[in-house]
N, C-alpha and C positions, 0 to 999 in steps of 0.2 A: 504492499500500500504506500501510496507515494505520501511525501512528507504534511503537505498540505489539506489531503483527504485525511488524513489519521486527526490533525487539526482541526478541522469543520467538523470532525464526528464528535471527537471530543471537545470541543465547544457547547455543539448543540446538547451531548447529555450533560455536561455539566449544568448548559443550564437547567434542562429536563429537571434536574434533583434536588433544582431550589425549591420544586413545586412543594415538595414533603416538608422542606422547614418550614416552622410556624412562621404564615406571617396573612397579614391586613387581608378582607375578601378582595377576591379582584388583584391586588396586587402580586400578579405573578409574571413570570419569566414566559410561559408561552409564546404569548403574541409576537414577542421576540425573536423565540426560537422559529416561530413560522417564518416571519420576514427574515432573519439570518437565513434560514436555509433557503428562503425562494431567491437570497439574491447571490448566494455562495455556493451552494451545490451544483453540480454542472447538470446531473442528471433529474430530469424531473422528477421522475418516480420516487427519487431521494429527497428530492426537497419536498414532495408531499409525506413521503413516510416520515421523515422527522419528525414536526410536531403530532402526527398522530398517533406515533407509536410512543413518544414522549407525553403523550396527553393519558394514553390509553395503561400504558405501564406506572405511571403514578397515579391513574386513579385506581388500579391493584394497589399500590403501597398504599395509599388513600383509604380504601377502603380495609385493611387489615388491621393498622395504627390508630386509625381515629373511628370511633363508638358512634361520633356523628355524622359518618360521611356516608352517602347511597349515592350510588349510580341509577342513574333514572333517564325517563325520557330527552329530559334537559340538555345531556350529556352529546347527544346526537346533534344539537343544535350549537353547542360549542364545539365541536368536530366540524360542523360546517363552516362555522364561523373562520375557525382555523384554516381550511381547507380555501377559503375564498380569499385570505391572506396570503398565502403562497400563490394562488391564480394572480390575483395581483399582481404579490412582487415579482413574480416573473416577466411581468413586461417592462418593469422600469430600468432593464440594462446595468449599467455599471452601478455600485452603490456608490454616493456623495452622498457626502452632510444633507444634503435639501432634500433629497431623493427619499435617503431616510425618513428624515422630520419627516413627509407629507407621508409616507408608507404609516408612519407609526402614530399619526392621526386618522387617517385612513381605515386603518384596519382597528383601531382603537373605536372607530365610528359603526363599522360594520359589527366588530360583535357587536355592541349597544343594541343594536338594530335588531340582528339575529337573534340574541339569547332573551331580547325582554317578549321578543314574540314568539319563539319559543317556553318564556316561561310565562304567557298567558293562556297558548295554547293547551299548552298539558297543566293547567290549572294550579301551577308552584306559586304564583303570587297571590291567588288565590280571588281576583279577582273576575267579575260576570264574563262571561262571553259575549260581550257587546262593544261597539265603537267607546262607549266611558272607559269599560274596564279593558279595554286595550291600552287607550291614551292613560289612564289610571298606569297600569303595568311600567310604562313611560317612563311617565311622572318618576315612580318608585324610584324605577334605577338610574335616574341621575346621577345621585354620590356614586354609586357602583362605577359610574362612565371613567370618573375624575380617576377611581383608584385604577382603571384598567389602565388608563393613557399613562399615568404616573408607573405603574410597572414595567409597560412597554415601553416607554422612552426611557427611563432608568437600566433596566437589562438589555435593549437596544444598543443603548452605550456602553454599557461592558462589553457586551461579546462584537461587537463591529470596532472596538478601539480596543479588545484583546489581539482581535486577528492583526490590525495595524502595527500596533505591537510588535505581535511575532514577524510581521511580513518585515517589519525594520532591523528587525536581531536575529532570528536566524534565516541561515543564507539557503537559497533555496525555496524559498517558501513562495516568494511572489513572484515566482520564477513559472512555477505552476498555473493556468488558467482554470478559473474556475467560473469562466462564463456559460450562460444559459442559454 
């Protein structure tokens, strides 16, 4: 395995493992893992596999270690949101600070829209299946949006920053292409 590929997989894995550390609700690394995978992993299937595996494996870990955690239909909406992040990120080309920043905002908005719709459809939020119930679900989700945005921004800066640091200090890392 080439150095760059090993580094990228290690960074994605470390990012995913942070979900198992106690954290504020929605302040997780998975949005950043999806963005990082979209921008850096050459193979499209691997870019999708990284956040999907991270989500599913950390869900298993959480279900074994946290008695309050439960896997349910909402997890499919969470998975869809991260796949949309990868889909959008694959079309942005080379990762620049502006593109990463825009992708952080866009992916957080997509996550907010998709998962709150999922919470409403599955009855997780306890709102009625009416337009008023749907809007109530989105209003109730606003505080979580800011946490999602903060987590995605923090972990994206960490993952992309670690990659830039490695590219500048480890011979051969930069020469391997990661273009989509």
